[in-house]
NUDO-43426 format. One record per residue: residue in one letter; x, y, z of N, C-alpha, C, O, CB in turn. Coordinates in steps of 0.05 Angstrom, whole numbers, always signed. Each point is the difference from the previous one (the first is absolute). Glycine has a CB too. Layout:
N
rec residu = A; n_east = X; n_north = Y; n_up = Z; ca_east = X; ca_north = Y; ca_up = Z; c_east = X; c_north = Y; c_up = Z; o_east = X; o_north = Y; o_up = Z; cb_east = X; cb_north = Y; cb_up = Z
...
This chain:
105
rec residu = M; n_east = -531; n_north = +1789; n_up = -972; ca_east = -9; ca_north = -28; ca_up = +18; c_east = +26; c_north = -16; c_up = +14; o_east = +20; o_north = -1; o_up = -14; cb_east = -62; cb_north = -7; cb_up = -24
rec residu = Q; n_east = +44; n_north = -5; n_up = +63; ca_east = +16; ca_north = -16; ca_up = +10; c_east = -7; c_north = -23; c_up = +0; o_east = -19; o_north = -12; o_up = +9; cb_east = +31; cb_north = +40; cb_up = +11
rec residu = I; n_east = +17; n_north = -38; n_up = -39; ca_east = +5; ca_north = -30; ca_up = +7; c_east = +17; c_north = -10; c_up = +42; o_east = +22; o_north = +7; o_up = +9; cb_east = -11; cb_north = -7; cb_up = -82
rec residu = F; n_east = -36; n_north = -20; n_up = +89; ca_east = +27; ca_north = -4; ca_up = +21; c_east = +7; c_north = -32; c_up = -10; o_east = -17; o_north = -18; o_up = +0; cb_east = +1; cb_north = +53; cb_up = +51
rec residu = L; n_east = +37; n_north = -39; n_up = -58; ca_east = +1; ca_north = -33; ca_up = +12; c_east = +2; c_north = -2; c_up = +27; o_east = +4; o_north = +18; o_up = +17; cb_east = +19; cb_north = -34; cb_up = -54
rec residu = A; n_east = -29; n_north = -23; n_up = +38; ca_east = -3; ca_north = -1; ca_up = +33; c_east = +29; c_north = -17; c_up = -4; o_east = +8; o_north = -14; o_up = -19; cb_east = -70; cb_north = +12; cb_up = +43
rec residu = P; n_east = +73; n_north = +9; n_up = +1; ca_east = +18; ca_north = -15; ca_up = +7; c_east = -3; c_north = -32; c_up = -11; o_east = -23; o_north = -3; o_up = -7; cb_east = +27; cb_north = +38; cb_up = +48
rec residu = A; n_east = +14; n_north = -60; n_up = -45; ca_east = +6; ca_north = -24; ca_up = -12; c_east = -19; c_north = -11; c_up = +20; o_east = -16; o_north = +15; o_up = +10; cb_east = +66; cb_north = -15; cb_up = -32
rec residu = P; n_east = -49; n_north = -28; n_up = +29; ca_east = -10; ca_north = -10; ca_up = +19; c_east = +18; c_north = -9; c_up = +19; o_east = +19; o_north = +9; o_up = -13; cb_east = -52; cb_north = -17; cb_up = -14
rec residu = A; n_east = +51; n_north = -10; n_up = +62; ca_east = +5; ca_north = -6; ca_up = +2; c_east = +1; c_north = -32; c_up = -22; o_east = +18; o_north = -12; o_up = -11; cb_east = -22; cb_north = +56; cb_up = +50
rec residu = V; n_east = -21; n_north = -47; n_up = -37; ca_east = +12; ca_north = -32; ca_up = -18; c_east = +21; c_north = +4; c_up = -24; o_east = +22; o_north = -12; o_up = +0; cb_east = -73; cb_north = -10; cb_up = +4
rec residu = N; n_east = +43; n_north = +42; n_up = -24; ca_east = +18; ca_north = -6; ca_up = -16; c_east = +27; c_north = +13; c_up = +3; o_east = +9; o_north = +10; o_up = -21; cb_east = -45; cb_north = -19; cb_up = -5
rec residu = Q; n_east = +49; n_north = +10; n_up = +46; ca_east = +23; ca_north = +12; ca_up = +9; c_east = +18; c_north = -33; c_up = +8; o_east = +22; o_north = -8; o_up = -8; cb_east = -47; cb_north = +67; cb_up = +30
rec residu = Q; n_east = -1; n_north = -75; n_up = -1; ca_east = +8; ca_north = -33; ca_up = +9; c_east = +8; c_north = -8; c_up = -24; o_east = +23; o_north = -6; o_up = +1; cb_east = -56; cb_north = -8; cb_up = +34
rec residu = V; n_east = +19; n_north = +11; n_up = -67; ca_east = -5; ca_north = -20; ca_up = -15; c_east = +36; c_north = +10; c_up = -18; o_east = +17; o_north = -16; o_up = -7; cb_east = -90; cb_north = +7; cb_up = +6
rec residu = A; n_east = +76; n_north = +46; n_up = -1; ca_east = +16; ca_north = +2; ca_up = -18; c_east = +26; c_north = -10; c_up = +38; o_east = +23; o_north = +1; o_up = -11; cb_east = -51; cb_north = +48; cb_up = -51
rec residu = A; n_east = +31; n_north = -53; n_up = +81; ca_east = +21; ca_north = -13; ca_up = +15; c_east = +4; c_north = -29; c_up = -11; o_east = +22; o_north = -10; o_up = -6; cb_east = -34; cb_north = +39; cb_up = +49
rec residu = F; n_east = -10; n_north = -41; n_up = -45; ca_east = +0; ca_north = -29; ca_up = -4; c_east = +14; c_north = -2; c_up = -28; o_east = +18; o_north = -16; o_up = -5; cb_east = -63; cb_north = +4; cb_up = +35
rec residu = N; n_east = +34; n_north = +28; n_up = -47; ca_east = +9; ca_north = +3; ca_up = -36; c_east = +31; c_north = -2; c_up = +3; o_east = +16; o_north = -9; o_up = -17; cb_east = -58; cb_north = +48; cb_up = -5
rec residu = T; n_east = +49; n_north = -25; n_up = +52; ca_east = +34; ca_north = +16; ca_up = -9; c_east = +7; c_north = -34; c_up = +9; o_east = -1; o_north = -15; o_up = -19; cb_east = +14; cb_north = +86; cb_up = +37
rec residu = F; n_east = -7; n_north = -82; n_up = +4; ca_east = +3; ca_north = -29; ca_up = +20; c_east = +1; c_north = -16; c_up = -22; o_east = +21; o_north = -11; o_up = -3; cb_east = -48; cb_north = +16; cb_up = +48
rec residu = L; n_east = +7; n_north = -8; n_up = -62; ca_east = -3; ca_north = -20; ca_up = +1; c_east = +24; c_north = -20; c_up = -31; o_east = +5; o_north = -24; o_up = -4; cb_east = -63; cb_north = +45; cb_up = +36
rec residu = P; n_east = +66; n_north = +3; n_up = -46; ca_east = +22; ca_north = -15; ca_up = -9; c_east = +24; c_north = -8; c_up = +15; o_east = +19; o_north = -12; o_up = -9; cb_east = -35; cb_north = +33; cb_up = -25
rec residu = F; n_east = +12; n_north = -12; n_up = +63; ca_east = +27; ca_north = -13; ca_up = +7; c_east = +3; c_north = -24; c_up = +13; o_east = +18; o_north = -17; o_up = +1; cb_east = -7; cb_north = +56; cb_up = +0
rec residu = V; n_east = -46; n_north = -34; n_up = +14; ca_east = -13; ca_north = -28; ca_up = +1; c_east = +4; c_north = -34; c_up = -13; o_east = +8; o_north = -21; o_up = +11; cb_east = -35; cb_north = +62; cb_up = -6
rec residu = L; n_east = +17; n_north = -34; n_up = -33; ca_east = +3; ca_north = -23; ca_up = -9; c_east = +33; c_north = -5; c_up = -11; o_east = +7; o_north = -21; o_up = -9; cb_east = -63; cb_north = +24; cb_up = -2
rec residu = M; n_east = +72; n_north = +17; n_up = +12; ca_east = +32; ca_north = -6; ca_up = -4; c_east = +8; c_north = -8; c_up = +26; o_east = +17; o_north = -17; o_up = +1; cb_east = -5; cb_north = +52; cb_up = -37
rec residu = F; n_east = -20; n_north = -27; n_up = +53; ca_east = +4; ca_north = -24; ca_up = +26; c_east = -7; c_north = -36; c_up = +9; o_east = +10; o_north = -17; o_up = +15; cb_east = -17; cb_north = +64; cb_up = -6
rec residu = V; n_east = -22; n_north = -45; n_up = -32; ca_east = -13; ca_north = -18; ca_up = +11; c_east = +22; c_north = -22; c_up = -36; o_east = +11; o_north = -21; o_up = +5; cb_east = -80; cb_north = +52; cb_up = +36
rec residu = I; n_east = +71; n_north = -21; n_up = -67; ca_east = +25; ca_north = -10; ca_up = -14; c_east = +17; c_north = -26; c_up = +9; o_east = +3; o_north = -25; o_up = -3; cb_east = -1; cb_north = +73; cb_up = -4
rec residu = F; n_east = +11; n_north = -17; n_up = +24; ca_east = +38; ca_north = -1; ca_up = +1; c_east = -7; c_north = -30; c_up = +22; o_east = +15; o_north = -18; o_up = -6; cb_east = +16; cb_north = +88; cb_up = +6
rec residu = Y; n_east = -48; n_north = -75; n_up = +22; ca_east = -15; ca_north = -19; ca_up = +16; c_east = +1; c_north = -20; c_up = -15; o_east = +17; o_north = -18; o_up = +0; cb_east = -44; cb_north = +43; cb_up = +22
rec residu = F; n_east = +10; n_north = -23; n_up = -33; ca_east = -4; ca_north = -31; ca_up = -12; c_east = +15; c_north = -9; c_up = -30; o_east = -3; o_north = -20; o_up = -14; cb_east = -46; cb_north = +25; cb_up = +38
rec residu = L; n_east = +67; n_north = +19; n_up = -26; ca_east = +27; ca_north = -18; ca_up = -24; c_east = +20; c_north = -9; c_up = +13; o_east = +8; o_north = -23; o_up = -3; cb_east = -10; cb_north = +50; cb_up = -35
rec residu = L; n_east = +19; n_north = -1; n_up = +64; ca_east = +23; ca_north = -3; ca_up = -3; c_east = +8; c_north = -4; c_up = +40; o_east = +22; o_north = -6; o_up = +9; cb_east = -18; cb_north = +37; cb_up = -70
rec residu = I; n_east = -31; n_north = -25; n_up = +77; ca_east = +13; ca_north = -4; ca_up = +26; c_east = -9; c_north = -27; c_up = +6; o_east = +16; o_north = -17; o_up = +7; cb_east = -14; cb_north = +65; cb_up = +10
rec residu = R; n_east = -33; n_north = -56; n_up = -19; ca_east = -5; ca_north = -38; ca_up = +6; c_east = +14; c_north = -8; c_up = -9; o_east = +12; o_north = -12; o_up = +17; cb_east = -47; cb_north = +2; cb_up = -17
rec residu = P; n_east = +50; n_north = +5; n_up = -36; ca_east = +10; ca_north = -10; ca_up = -3; c_east = +27; c_north = -14; c_up = +19; o_east = +3; o_north = -24; o_up = +6; cb_east = -33; cb_north = +49; cb_up = -40
rec residu = Q; n_east = +51; n_north = -1; n_up = +40; ca_east = +16; ca_north = -9; ca_up = +10; c_east = -7; c_north = +8; c_up = +31; o_east = +20; o_north = +2; o_up = +15; cb_east = +11; cb_north = -3; cb_up = -60
rec residu = Q; n_east = -53; n_north = +6; n_up = +54; ca_east = +5; ca_north = -21; ca_up = +36; c_east = +3; c_north = -28; c_up = -13; o_east = +22; o_north = -11; o_up = +0; cb_east = -61; cb_north = +37; cb_up = +41
rec residu = K; n_east = +11; n_north = -39; n_up = -54; ca_east = -1; ca_north = -24; ca_up = -9; c_east = +19; c_north = -12; c_up = -7; o_east = -3; o_north = -24; o_up = +3; cb_east = -29; cb_north = +35; cb_up = -11
rec residu = Q; n_east = +57; n_north = -3; n_up = -3; ca_east = +23; ca_north = -1; ca_up = -14; c_east = +5; c_north = -8; c_up = +27; o_east = -8; o_north = -21; o_up = +9; cb_east = +18; cb_north = +54; cb_up = -53
rec residu = E; n_east = +10; n_north = -10; n_up = +63; ca_east = -12; ca_north = +0; ca_up = +22; c_east = +5; c_north = -29; c_up = +14; o_east = +24; o_north = -7; o_up = +3; cb_east = -56; cb_north = +42; cb_up = -22
rec residu = K; n_east = +18; n_north = -45; n_up = +24; ca_east = -18; ca_north = -14; ca_up = +14; c_east = +0; c_north = -18; c_up = -1; o_east = -4; o_north = -14; o_up = +19; cb_east = -14; cb_north = +35; cb_up = -19
rec residu = Q; n_east = +24; n_north = -31; n_up = -29; ca_east = +5; ca_north = -26; ca_up = +0; c_east = +29; c_north = -6; c_up = -3; o_east = +6; o_north = -21; o_up = -11; cb_east = -51; cb_north = +14; cb_up = -5
rec residu = R; n_east = +65; n_north = +25; n_up = +25; ca_east = +34; ca_north = -10; ca_up = +7; c_east = +1; c_north = +7; c_up = +12; o_east = +24; o_north = +4; o_up = +4; cb_east = -1; cb_north = -10; cb_up = -25
rec residu = R; n_east = -42; n_north = +18; n_up = +45; ca_east = +1; ca_north = +0; ca_up = +36; c_east = +1; c_north = -34; c_up = +0; o_east = +20; o_north = -11; o_up = +8; cb_east = -56; cb_north = +62; cb_up = +14
rec residu = A; n_east = +11; n_north = -69; n_up = -35; ca_east = -13; ca_north = -20; ca_up = +6; c_east = +24; c_north = -22; c_up = -18; o_east = +3; o_north = -22; o_up = +11; cb_east = -62; cb_north = +47; cb_up = -3
rec residu = M; n_east = +69; n_north = -22; n_up = -23; ca_east = +21; ca_north = -16; ca_up = -17; c_east = +27; c_north = -1; c_up = +17; o_east = +10; o_north = -23; o_up = +1; cb_east = -32; cb_north = +40; cb_up = -49
rec residu = L; n_east = +40; n_north = +10; n_up = +64; ca_east = +18; ca_north = -7; ca_up = +13; c_east = +3; c_north = -4; c_up = +17; o_east = +22; o_north = -3; o_up = +10; cb_east = -14; cb_north = +15; cb_up = -27
rec residu = A; n_east = -46; n_north = -17; n_up = +38; ca_east = -9; ca_north = -8; ca_up = +32; c_east = +1; c_north = -32; c_up = -16; o_east = +12; o_north = -18; o_up = +10; cb_east = -51; cb_north = +66; cb_up = +24
rec residu = A; n_east = +24; n_north = -51; n_up = -59; ca_east = +6; ca_north = -28; ca_up = -1; c_east = +17; c_north = -27; c_up = -1; o_east = -7; o_north = -23; o_up = +2; cb_east = -15; cb_north = +50; cb_up = -10
rec residu = L; n_east = +54; n_north = -13; n_up = +3; ca_east = +33; ca_north = -13; ca_up = -1; c_east = +4; c_north = -10; c_up = +15; o_east = -4; o_north = +8; o_up = +23; cb_east = +22; cb_north = +14; cb_up = -38
rec residu = K; n_east = -7; n_north = -47; n_up = +8; ca_east = +5; ca_north = -27; ca_up = +17; c_east = +30; c_north = -14; c_up = -17; o_east = +12; o_north = +3; o_up = -21; cb_east = -76; cb_north = -15; cb_up = +36
rec residu = K; n_east = +66; n_north = -5; n_up = +7; ca_east = +30; ca_north = -12; ca_up = -3; c_east = -9; c_north = -23; c_up = -36; o_east = -17; o_north = -18; o_up = -2; cb_east = +38; cb_north = +16; cb_up = +77
rec residu = G; n_east = +2; n_north = +13; n_up = -98; ca_east = -4; ca_north = -31; ca_up = -19; c_east = -16; c_north = +25; c_up = -19; o_east = -5; o_north = -8; o_up = -23; cb_east = -3; cb_north = -55; cb_up = +58
rec residu = D; n_east = -1; n_north = +93; n_up = -31; ca_east = -3; ca_north = +14; ca_up = -20; c_east = +18; c_north = +4; c_up = -21; o_east = +24; o_north = +5; o_up = +6; cb_east = -47; cb_north = +10; cb_up = +24
rec residu = D; n_east = +15; n_north = -15; n_up = -63; ca_east = +16; ca_north = +11; ca_up = -17; c_east = -9; c_north = +23; c_up = +14; o_east = -20; o_north = +3; o_up = +15; cb_east = +27; cb_north = -29; cb_up = -59
rec residu = I; n_east = +20; n_north = +50; n_up = +32; ca_east = -16; ca_north = +32; ca_up = -9; c_east = +22; c_north = +17; c_up = -4; o_east = +23; o_north = -5; o_up = +5; cb_east = -68; cb_north = +5; cb_up = +24
rec residu = V; n_east = +32; n_north = +23; n_up = -41; ca_east = +21; ca_north = +15; ca_up = -15; c_east = +2; c_north = +27; c_up = +11; o_east = -22; o_north = +9; o_up = +8; cb_east = +14; cb_north = -35; cb_up = -51
rec residu = T; n_east = +25; n_north = +37; n_up = +46; ca_east = +10; ca_north = +19; ca_up = +8; c_east = -16; c_north = +26; c_up = -9; o_east = -7; o_north = -1; o_up = -23; cb_east = +48; cb_north = -28; cb_up = +25
rec residu = I; n_east = -49; n_north = +55; n_up = +11; ca_east = -4; ca_north = +16; ca_up = -22; c_east = +27; c_north = +13; c_up = -14; o_east = -7; o_north = +15; o_up = -18; cb_east = -39; cb_north = -6; cb_up = +40
rec residu = G; n_east = +82; n_north = -11; n_up = -18; ca_east = +18; ca_north = -2; ca_up = -9; c_east = +8; c_north = -22; c_up = -20; o_east = +19; o_north = +1; o_up = -15; cb_east = -17; cb_north = +23; cb_up = +50
rec residu = G; n_east = -24; n_north = -47; n_up = -32; ca_east = +6; ca_north = -29; ca_up = -24; c_east = +6; c_north = -18; c_up = +5; o_east = -4; o_north = -21; o_up = -12; cb_east = +15; cb_north = +37; cb_up = -12
rec residu = L; n_east = +2; n_north = -12; n_up = +47; ca_east = +15; ca_north = -24; ca_up = +3; c_east = -33; c_north = -24; c_up = +9; o_east = -21; o_north = +7; o_up = +10; cb_east = +83; cb_north = +22; cb_up = +11
rec residu = K; n_east = -52; n_north = -62; n_up = -32; ca_east = -15; ca_north = -13; ca_up = +6; c_east = +19; c_north = -25; c_up = +24; o_east = +24; o_north = -5; o_up = -1; cb_east = -56; cb_north = +24; cb_up = -51
rec residu = G; n_east = +7; n_north = -31; n_up = +74; ca_east = +19; ca_north = -16; ca_up = +11; c_east = -17; c_north = -4; c_up = +11; o_east = -22; o_north = +11; o_up = -4; cb_east = +62; cb_north = -1; cb_up = +3
rec residu = T; n_east = -34; n_north = -32; n_up = +25; ca_east = -25; ca_north = -26; ca_up = +23; c_east = +0; c_north = +14; c_up = +32; o_east = +16; o_north = -3; o_up = +19; cb_east = +3; cb_north = -57; cb_up = -46
rec residu = I; n_east = -33; n_north = +68; n_up = +26; ca_east = -1; ca_north = +10; ca_up = +26; c_east = -3; c_north = -17; c_up = +22; o_east = -18; o_north = -16; o_up = +6; cb_east = +3; cb_north = +49; cb_up = -27
rec residu = V; n_east = +39; n_north = -27; n_up = +34; ca_east = +16; ca_north = -29; ca_up = +21; c_east = -5; c_north = +4; c_up = +38; o_east = +7; o_north = -14; o_up = +19; cb_east = +46; cb_north = +12; cb_up = -62
rec residu = D; n_east = -71; n_north = +30; n_up = +39; ca_east = +11; ca_north = +1; ca_up = +30; c_east = -13; c_north = +33; c_up = +5; o_east = +4; o_north = +16; o_up = -18; cb_east = +51; cb_north = -53; cb_up = +17
rec residu = F; n_east = -72; n_north = +47; n_up = +28; ca_east = -11; ca_north = +29; ca_up = +7; c_east = +20; c_north = +11; c_up = +19; o_east = +7; o_north = -19; o_up = +13; cb_east = -57; cb_north = +7; cb_up = -18
rec residu = E; n_east = +61; n_north = +33; n_up = +13; ca_east = +7; ca_north = +16; ca_up = +18; c_east = -10; c_north = +26; c_up = +9; o_east = -8; o_north = +17; o_up = -15; cb_east = +35; cb_north = -41; cb_up = +2
rec residu = E; n_east = -26; n_north = +28; n_up = +41; ca_east = -6; ca_north = +28; ca_up = +0; c_east = +3; c_north = +8; c_up = +18; o_east = -14; o_north = -6; o_up = +19; cb_east = -10; cb_north = +6; cb_up = -43
rec residu = K; n_east = +48; n_north = +21; n_up = +25; ca_east = +10; ca_north = +20; ca_up = +3; c_east = -4; c_north = +23; c_up = +14; o_east = +9; o_north = +18; o_up = -14; cb_east = -5; cb_north = -36; cb_up = -14
rec residu = G; n_east = -14; n_north = +29; n_up = +53; ca_east = -13; ca_north = +16; ca_up = +3; c_east = -13; c_north = +9; c_up = -27; o_east = -2; o_north = -19; o_up = -16; cb_east = +28; cb_north = +26; cb_up = +56
rec residu = A; n_east = -35; n_north = +16; n_up = -48; ca_east = -31; ca_north = +10; ca_up = -8; c_east = -8; c_north = -24; c_up = -31; o_east = -22; o_north = -7; o_up = -8; cb_east = +32; cb_north = +76; cb_up = +28
rec residu = D; n_east = +13; n_north = -75; n_up = -29; ca_east = +11; ca_north = -7; ca_up = -26; c_east = +0; c_north = -35; c_up = +6; o_east = +12; o_north = -16; o_up = +15; cb_east = +22; cb_north = +67; cb_up = -27
rec residu = Q; n_east = -64; n_north = -53; n_up = -16; ca_east = -3; ca_north = -33; ca_up = +0; c_east = +30; c_north = -8; c_up = -11; o_east = +18; o_north = +9; o_up = +13; cb_east = -75; cb_north = -16; cb_up = -25
rec residu = Y; n_east = +62; n_north = -8; n_up = -12; ca_east = +21; ca_north = -4; ca_up = -16; c_east = -4; c_north = -34; c_up = +1; o_east = -5; o_north = -15; o_up = +19; cb_east = +41; cb_north = +64; cb_up = -9
rec residu = V; n_east = -32; n_north = -56; n_up = -51; ca_east = -6; ca_north = -29; ca_up = -2; c_east = +28; c_north = -10; c_up = -11; o_east = +13; o_north = +17; o_up = -12; cb_east = -67; cb_north = -13; cb_up = +3
rec residu = V; n_east = +64; n_north = -26; n_up = +10; ca_east = +27; ca_north = -7; ca_up = +1; c_east = -13; c_north = -17; c_up = -35; o_east = -20; o_north = -13; o_up = -3; cb_east = +48; cb_north = +7; cb_up = +74
rec residu = V; n_east = -6; n_north = +12; n_up = -92; ca_east = -3; ca_north = -6; ca_up = -17; c_east = +25; c_north = -17; c_up = -17; o_east = +22; o_north = +8; o_up = -9; cb_east = -57; cb_north = +28; cb_up = +19
rec residu = R; n_east = +21; n_north = -63; n_up = -11; ca_east = +20; ca_north = -19; ca_up = -5; c_east = +3; c_north = +8; c_up = -49; o_east = -17; o_north = -8; o_up = -16; cb_east = -5; cb_north = -41; cb_up = +82
rec residu = V; n_east = +45; n_north = +63; n_up = -71; ca_east = -4; ca_north = +5; ca_up = -36; c_east = +10; c_north = -11; c_up = +9; o_east = -9; o_north = +3; o_up = +22; cb_east = +3; cb_north = +27; cb_up = -56
rec residu = A; n_east = +30; n_north = -56; n_up = +36; ca_east = +13; ca_north = -34; ca_up = -19; c_east = +16; c_north = -6; c_up = +25; o_east = -2; o_north = +9; o_up = +23; cb_east = +14; cb_north = +0; cb_up = -85
rec residu = D; n_east = +8; n_north = -33; n_up = +46; ca_east = +0; ca_north = -17; ca_up = +27; c_east = +30; c_north = +20; c_up = +18; o_east = +20; o_north = +10; o_up = -9; cb_east = -42; cb_north = -73; cb_up = -18
rec residu = K; n_east = +9; n_north = +60; n_up = +57; ca_east = +21; ca_north = +7; ca_up = +24; c_east = -4; c_north = +28; c_up = +1; o_east = +6; o_north = +10; o_up = +22; cb_east = +30; cb_north = -45; cb_up = -29
rec residu = V; n_east = -45; n_north = +53; n_up = -13; ca_east = -19; ca_north = +30; ca_up = +2; c_east = -21; c_north = +11; c_up = +7; o_east = -19; o_north = +3; o_up = -15; cb_east = +34; cb_north = -5; cb_up = -7
rec residu = E; n_east = -14; n_north = +7; n_up = +42; ca_east = -30; ca_north = +17; ca_up = +6; c_east = +7; c_north = +22; c_up = +6; o_east = +22; o_north = +1; o_up = +12; cb_east = -49; cb_north = -33; cb_up = +6
rec residu = L; n_east = +13; n_north = +58; n_up = -23; ca_east = +0; ca_north = +22; ca_up = -3; c_east = -27; c_north = +10; c_up = +29; o_east = -18; o_north = -16; o_up = +7; cb_east = +40; cb_north = +10; cb_up = -72
rec residu = R; n_east = -18; n_north = +31; n_up = +74; ca_east = -17; ca_north = +7; ca_up = +22; c_east = -15; c_north = +24; c_up = -10; o_east = +15; o_north = +19; o_up = -6; cb_east = +16; cb_north = -38; cb_up = +43
rec residu = F; n_east = -58; n_north = +25; n_up = -40; ca_east = -17; ca_north = +24; ca_up = -18; c_east = -26; c_north = +3; c_up = +26; o_east = -7; o_north = -18; o_up = +16; cb_east = +17; cb_north = +0; cb_up = -83
rec residu = L; n_east = -21; n_north = +44; n_up = +66; ca_east = -12; ca_north = +6; ca_up = +5; c_east = -14; c_north = -13; c_up = -9; o_east = +8; o_north = -10; o_up = -21; cb_east = +7; cb_north = +39; cb_up = +30
rec residu = R; n_east = -52; n_north = -40; n_up = +1; ca_east = -12; ca_north = +2; ca_up = +4; c_east = -17; c_north = +13; c_up = -23; o_east = -15; o_north = -12; o_up = -15; cb_east = +38; cb_north = +4; cb_up = +57
rec residu = S; n_east = -20; n_north = +26; n_up = -43; ca_east = -21; ca_north = +22; ca_up = -15; c_east = +9; c_north = -1; c_up = -36; o_east = -12; o_north = +7; o_up = -21; cb_east = +9; cb_north = +32; cb_up = +73
rec residu = A; n_east = +39; n_north = -54; n_up = -45; ca_east = +17; ca_north = +14; ca_up = -34; c_east = -19; c_north = -35; c_up = -20; o_east = +4; o_north = -7; o_up = -23; cb_east = +78; cb_north = +39; cb_up = +44
rec residu = V; n_east = -102; n_north = -46; n_up = +0; ca_east = -3; ca_north = -28; ca_up = -16; c_east = -19; c_north = +14; c_up = -28; o_east = -9; o_north = +22; o_up = +6; cb_east = +9; cb_north = -67; cb_up = +44
rec residu = S; n_east = -9; n_north = +33; n_up = -83; ca_east = -10; ca_north = +16; ca_up = -19; c_east = -18; c_north = -22; c_up = +14; o_east = -22; o_north = +7; o_up = +9; cb_east = +49; cb_north = +20; cb_up = -56
rec residu = R; n_east = -20; n_north = -44; n_up = +48; ca_east = -14; ca_north = -19; ca_up = -14; c_east = -6; c_north = -33; c_up = -5; o_east = +15; o_north = -14; o_up = -13; cb_east = -2; cb_north = +54; cb_up = +1
rec residu = V; n_east = -39; n_north = -52; n_up = +24; ca_east = +13; ca_north = -26; ca_up = -1; c_east = -4; c_north = -21; c_up = -21; o_east = -22; o_north = -2; o_up = -9; cb_east = +21; cb_north = +13; cb_up = +50
rec residu = I; n_east = +17; n_north = -23; n_up = -47; ca_east = -1; ca_north = -19; ca_up = -20; c_east = -5; c_north = -26; c_up = -6; o_east = -5; o_north = -10; o_up = -22; cb_east = +23; cb_north = +36; cb_up = +20
rec residu = K; n_east = -16; n_north = -43; n_up = +37; ca_east = -8; ca_north = -17; ca_up = -11; c_east = -8; c_north = -5; c_up = +24; o_east = +19; o_north = +5; o_up = +15; cb_east = +2; cb_north = -16; cb_up = -56
rec residu = K; n_east = -45; n_north = +2; n_up = +57; ca_east = +8; ca_north = -13; ca_up = +37; c_east = -5; c_north = -29; c_up = -3; o_east = -16; o_north = -11; o_up = -15; cb_east = -5; cb_north = +53; cb_up = +48
rec residu = D; n_east = +43; n_north = -57; n_up = -10; ca_east = +0; ca_north = -28; ca_up = +10; c_east = -25; c_north = +1; c_up = +25; o_east = -6; o_north = -20; o_up = +12; cb_east = +65; cb_north = +10; cb_up = -25
């Protein structure tokens, strides 16, 4: 007596292929919601903060220097803020060097 096994239907092969890629898809979704999306949200808030800077704002730079914005300058493609750190002491920083705004006038 001979027993012939029929080839597996194509549907089972498709399900097997889907099950192979399912963990990768799930990992991407998890990475997106835990890493990528929060970072995009934080970057959007930072761009909004930098765009809203105005004279009189007390700021802290990424180097930890605290001062008050007294002027804005633009030279070529670079945008600068002039920050007063003490009486008669004004320093010029790239706008992107502002870390946070302490208080707004």
